[in-house]
C-alpha positions in Angstrom: 0.1 0.1 -0.2 1.3 3.6 -0.9 0.5 4.6 2.7 2.6 1.2 4.6 6.0 0.0 4.3 6.9 -3.4 5.9 10.8 -3.8 6.2 12.9 -7.0 7.9 16.6 -7.0 8.5 18.9 -10.1 9.0 22.7 -10.2 9.3 25.3 -11.6 10.8 28.1 -9.0 12.1 31.6 -9.7 12.9 33.8 -7.1 15.2 37.7 -7.8 15.7 38.7 -7.4 19.3 40.1 -4.2 21.1 43.6 -3.6 21.0 43.9 -3.6 24.8 41.7 -6.9 25.0 44.9 -8.3 22.9 47.3 -7.1 25.5 49.7 -10.5 26.8 49.8 -9.4 29.8 46.1 -8.0 30.5 44.5 -9.6 27.4 44.9 -12.9 25.0 46.7 -12.0 22.0 44.9 -15.4 20.5 41.3 -13.5 20.5 39.0 -14.1 17.4 36.1 -11.6 16.4 33.2 -11.4 18.1 29.9 -12.1 16.5 26.4 -11.4 16.3 22.8 -11.6 14.7 20.7 -8.9 14.2 17.3 -9.1 13.2 14.7 -6.2 12.8 10.9 -6.1 11.9 9.3 -3.1 11.2 6.1 -0.5 9.5 5.9 2.6 8.4 2.9 4.5 7.9 2.2 7.8 6.1 -0.6 9.4 8.1 -0.7 12.8 6.2 1.5 14.1 3.2 4.2 14.8 5.8 3.5 13.4 9.3 4.8 9.8 9.3 5.3 7.0 12.3 7.5 4.2 12.4 7.4 1.7 14.6 10.7 -1.0 14.9 11.4 -4.4 16.8 14.8 -5.8 17.3 16.6 -8.5 18.5 20.5 -9.4 18.4 22.4 -12.3 19.8 26.5 -12.2 20.3 28.8 -14.9 21.1 32.1 -15.0 21.3 32.8 -12.0 23.6 35.7 -11.7 25.6 35.4 -11.8 29.4 37.4 -12.4 32.4 39.6 -15.8 33.2 37.9 -17.2 36.0 41.2 -18.9 37.3 42.6 -17.3 40.6 46.4 -17.3 38.4 45.8 -17.4 34.4 48.5 -18.5 32.3 50.1 -16.2 30.6 48.5 -14.4 28.1 45.2 -15.8 28.7 43.5 -12.8 31.7 40.9 -12.9 28.9 38.5 -15.5 27.4 36.5 -15.9 24.5 33.5 -17.4 26.4 31.4 -14.6 26.4 27.8 -14.6 25.4 25.2 -12.0 24.9 21.2 -10.7 23.4 19.9 -7.4 23.1 16.0 -7.0 21.9 13.5 -4.1 22.3 11.3 -1.7 20.0 11.6 2.0 18.7 8.7 4.6 17.8 9.5 7.4 15.8 6.6 10.0 15.0 7.7 12.3 12.5 6.6 15.7 11.0 8.3 16.6 7.7 8.5 20.2 7.0 5.3 21.6 6.9 4.2 25.6 7.2 7.4 26.4 9.1 7.4 23.7 11.4 9.6 20.0 11.5 10.1 18.0 14.7 9.9 14.3 15.7 9.7 12.5 19.0 11.6 8.9 19.3 10.9 6.3 21.9 13.3 3.3 22.3 12.9 0.7 25.0 15.4 -2.3 25.2 17.6 -4.6 27.2 21.0 -5.1 26.7 22.5 -8.4 28.7 25.7 -10.9 28.9 26.7 -14.0 30.4 30.6 -14.0 30.8 30.8 -17.7 31.2 28.2 -20.7 30.7 27.2 -21.2 34.3 27.4 -17.6 35.2 23.9 -15.7 35.6 23.2 -13.3 33.0 23.9 -9.3 34.0 23.1 -6.1 31.9 26.1 -4.8 29.8 28.0 -1.8 30.9 25.5 0.9 28.5 21.9 -0.8 29.0 19.5 2.2 28.4 16.0 0.9 29.0 14.0 3.9 28.1 15.5 6.9 25.7 13.3 9.6 24.7 13.9 12.6 22.2 12.7 15.3 20.9 13.3 17.8 18.2 11.3 20.3 16.7 12.7 23.8 14.8 10.4 26.3 13.6 11.5 28.7 10.5 9.7 32.6 10.3 11.1 35.1 8.4 14.5 33.8 7.7 15.2 32.8 11.1 15.0 29.2 12.4 14.4 28.4 15.8 14.9 25.1 17.3 14.6 22.7 20.8 15.7 19.6 21.5 15.0 17.4 24.3 16.2 14.3 25.8 15.5 11.7 28.6 17.4 8.5 29.2 17.3 5.8 31.7 20.8 5.7 34.0 23.2 3.4 33.0 24.1 0.1 35.2 26.8 0.8 38.0 28.4 -2.0 40.3 27.7 -0.9 43.7 30.4 -0.8 46.8 28.9 -2.4 49.9 32.1 -2.2 51.9 35.1 -1.7 52.1 38.6 -3.2 54.4 41.9 -1.3 55.2 44.5 -2.4 53.3 48.1 -2.2 56.1 50.6 -2.2 52.9 49.2 0.8 51.0 47.2 2.6 54.1 44.7 2.5 52.3 40.7 1.5 52.4 40.1 -0.9 49.6 36.2 -1.1 48.4 34.5 -4.5 48.3 31.7 -4.5 45.2 28.6 -6.1 45.2 26.9 -7.6 41.8 28.3 -6.1 38.9 26.3 -3.5 37.2 22.8 -4.6 39.6 22.2 -0.5 40.1 21.6 2.6 37.8 22.6 6.1 38.2 20.2 8.7 37.8 18.1 8.9 34.9 19.5 11.7 32.7 
């Protein structure tokens, strides 16, 4: 239909390790590519000649992610192992007004979840940059050769690992933190 567009996409992607992950001291120079399968489906509706609405759902499966070796003293050049897996899923809604009588703008809202499992026997945890809610609003207006615009953005706070206590290290004459579950709290919304 001329007012409706349906989309679907699938792809397999690969990413080389970060240079720091290939360090013989702090990483593993034998790390291979991490891989991901991306799948998305969506629909776009032209409400009027200049107003449209889009809805997209997505899922991503990741494997071969580097994670810390669980051994108390890992062998040289094996501080990282490639046992991590991950998943991300969610959706996005976009309402867009193309230029009409001097006005242009859009409202977009995304809801998503990004989790990883560092080792097969470990629980799932949030990725460091997981943001559950993201809302964006952009508007601009042209009047007599002048353009004025505003932008608003709201996001959920990123995950963080809490400090649940401390112990005194007499050798260094300082307190060392004791951490709780990784990425189990969030910083305030932004």
